[in-house]
N, C-alpha and C positions, 0 to 999 in steps of 0.2 A: 156966112156960110155956113147952112144946116149944121146943125148937129148932129151929132153918129152915135155918142153915147152919155147918158144921162146921169151916170151911178160907175162911182169909184167905190170899189172895196177895198179896204186897206187894213194891212197885218206890218207890226212891224215888231223888233224885240229893244225898240226905244224907251219906256214907261213910257210916263206921265212925270215924272218929276220934274225936269226937263222939259223947255221948250221947242222940242227937235220936230214932234209929232203936233203945235199947233202953227208953227213954222212953216212946214210941210202944205198941211193943209189953208194954208193962206198963200201960198205958190199959186195949188190950185185951184183959188177962190178968184186968184188976179187974173189968171190964163183964161180958165171955163167958170166964172159967174154961176154960171147954170147947173152945175152939178151937187148931185148930193153925193154926199161921200158918206159911207156905212165905214166906224170903226169896228174890225171882226176885235181885234185884242193888240196890245203893244206892249202887252207884259208874254210873250215867249222868252223864256230865256235867253241870257245876253250871248252873245258868237252861236248861239246851239240854230244851227243851221236844218239837222235833222227833225228837233223839237216846232221850227218854226214848218218846216216841209208835210211833218203829221198834222198840226194845226192847221193849215191849209187844207189838207187834202179830206180833213174831216168836215170842213166847212161848205165845201164847193160844189157841192149839189146844193145845195140851198141862196145861192148868190143871186141876184138877181140877174139879167145881160148886161154887159157894161163890159168897165175894165179892173182889173183886182191889183191893185198896187201893193208888193210884199218886198220886206228893207228887212231881210237876216242877211250882215252884206260881211263878216270881220275880213273876207281881202278888199273892203275897199282903198279905192286909190292902189290899186296894183294891177297886175295885167288880166284880172278878171273880166270876162266881159258883163256888160250890162247889156240886157236886152229888153223885144217886146215879142212876144211868142201869141202869136193870131188864133184859134181854136170854134169851129163851131163855124168853118164855113162867113168870121166875120164875127158870130154872136157875141164876142167877149178874147179879149186878149189878157195876155198877161202881161207885166211890167215886171223884172228885176235883175238883180243879180245871176249870173250862171253858174252857179254854183248847186246847183238840187234843188236848193227849195222847192223851182215851179215845176218839177220835173213830174208828182206822183198828180199833184192836180189836176197838170195836163191830160196829165194819163187818162183820166177820171173826165176828165172835159171832153173823151173823145180823139184829144191827141189834135200835135198841132198841123195844121192847116197854111203857117209861116210863119217865118222868122226871122230878123230884123236885131244887128248890132247897132245900139243907138250911138250914134257918132253923129250925126248932125247938129252943127252951133249953133243954128242957127233956134235947135226945138230946144235947146238946157239954158241954166244960166251962166254967166259968170261969176266966177268966183276965186277967189284969192287961192284958197288949198284944194286939195280933191277928197276934199275928206267925211264929205257931205254929203254921197252923189242921191242918197232922197231926195234931197231940196233942190241941188243943182243939176240930175239929169233924170232921176224915174217922175219924181212930177210934173216937173214941165212936164217930156214925156207924155203921158198917162191924160194929161187937161188938154193937150193941142191933138192926141185922139179924139177926146170928147168934142171937141171941136170940130172933126172929120178930115185934119189931115189922114193921111192916108199911112201904111206902117213902112213903106214905101218907103216916101222920105225922110223918114227917122236913122235911115241907117241901110249899110248894104245887107242883104240877104245871109239870112244860115240855113246851112241844111239842118232844119232840126235832129237831124238822129243822132247829129252831133253836135246838140244840146249836152250837160250835164247832169250825168243817171244820179238820180236820191240812193241813199244809201239805208234804206231800209229791212230789217231781219226779218227772215222766216223762219218759223217753226220746224224742227226736226225729229225725227223719230229718233228713240236711243231706247233698247231694251226694252221695248213694250209700254217705257212714256213717252210723255210730246214734253220737251225740252222748248218753255217759250222764255219768251222778256219781257219786260214792263215796259213799255212806249209808253204811259202818256199819267198820269197822276193827278186827277182833277181835284179841285178847293177841298171836294169832303172827301177825299183822300181815297175815292175807289183808282183802283191801281188798273188798267183797260193790260189785260196783252193782247199780243201780236197773233191771238190764236181767234180761231172763228168757228161757231159750232159743229160743222163736215169734220175740220181738223181732230176733232175728238172720237175713238171708240164708241161706241157703246156702253160707259160702264155702270150703267146705273145712277142710282139718285146722289148717290155722294160719289165724290173726288177726293183723291190719295193728292198734298201737297209737298213737295218739299222746298223748301229753304233754306237758301243760304250756303252755302263750302265750309269745310274745313277748317280752312285758312281764315276765314269770319270769327270776329273774336266769340259769338254768340252761336257759333259752331254751323252743324244741318242739323234745323229744324223739320218736323211732318207737323200736317195739319193736316184735318179731315177737309174738307170743306159741301155741303150742299148748293142741286143743281138749285137754283131759282127764280120765278122770272121779276120779283119787285125786290125792294129792301125790305120791305116790310115781310116778306115767305122768309127769310135768311132764320129770322128765330134770335137768340142767342148768341149761335156759332157763327162761323165762316159762308160764306155763298161763292155760290163762282155765276154771275150775272149774265148776262146777255144783255149789253149796254145797246145804248140811243144810237148809236152806230152800228149795230148789226156785229162785235167783238166781244169775246167775254171776259168779264169783270172780275177782280178780287175785291169785295168788297162785305161791308159792314153796315150793321142796320142801326144808322142816326151815332156809329162810331166812323173813324179815320181807319180803316184798314193798312195805310201805311205807317199810318203809325203804330199803332198796338203791334204788328208786322213784324218792323222794321222796312220795307221795303218803298225803294224808289227808280225810277225812271235806269231803266239797263241792269238792273237785276233782272237775277234767272230764275224760273219758279217755273219746275220738273211737274209733272200731272200724273197720275200713272190710277191703276185705279184702288178703291178703296178694296181696304179689310171686311167695309160694313157696306157691299153695295145695297143692300135696300134700305139707307140712309137711317132707322131706326136707330142706331147708336146703339149704346149694352146701357142694360138697364139694372139699378143697382137697389134693390130692395130697405128699406126704411121707414124704420120703426120710431115716432112723434112719441114720448111722454116725457115724464119730470125729470130734471136730471138728479144723481143721488150725493 
């Protein structure tokens, strides 16, 4: 049977300490030895479906045609569905749990053209328990798709409109400010917000950031951030940078904004006009001379 796909893009929350990733890759290799597996990441925070969905959405525009195997599955072995979702009239198929993980990436790929529930016994592994669907259900389905098995052979059709949506927060306007949320903190400590450049009014070269809340140990902190196009352009202060995915991020140059500002995923950041919209800041004259 001619191969239909030759690439599987693979994302999980499995980590690499245990054997889980290697076992899944081995199952794929056994069924479809011609396939190249691209490891996107296996360090999605454990059980964090929203983080996995956002990570997959950031990747999807850069993936080759083929199968996307994504597993962040805290509901494994429950009545949540295992699904395969075709996009682009067959240009690709997303395989994973129907828990919102796949939804943003499927939408960015143009929407589903077909979807099925993965119920075919012929296209899964026999297993003593049901808690490793990545090995027993999703990996075999992905591999069989790469071998040319049609989506319809994997199980009954599912209405794509009834797939579980993702829960992605949207920014909101409030009293002349924009209430944002930290979506992602990368390994450098840059804090991506759920705000694009068109979501902010023209407030000039600086923007006021309000961090924290009265109930936080540190209370409410107000900072000024400089709009910048690069990390180096921030200087020694705080920057609001348009990141490589087209979202605004709170950053420091060669330092962790997350650590120094006490920010983490899910924290609110309220953006508003600065008291110094020119971005020049306040200058204080200093005279240098010998101490007495």
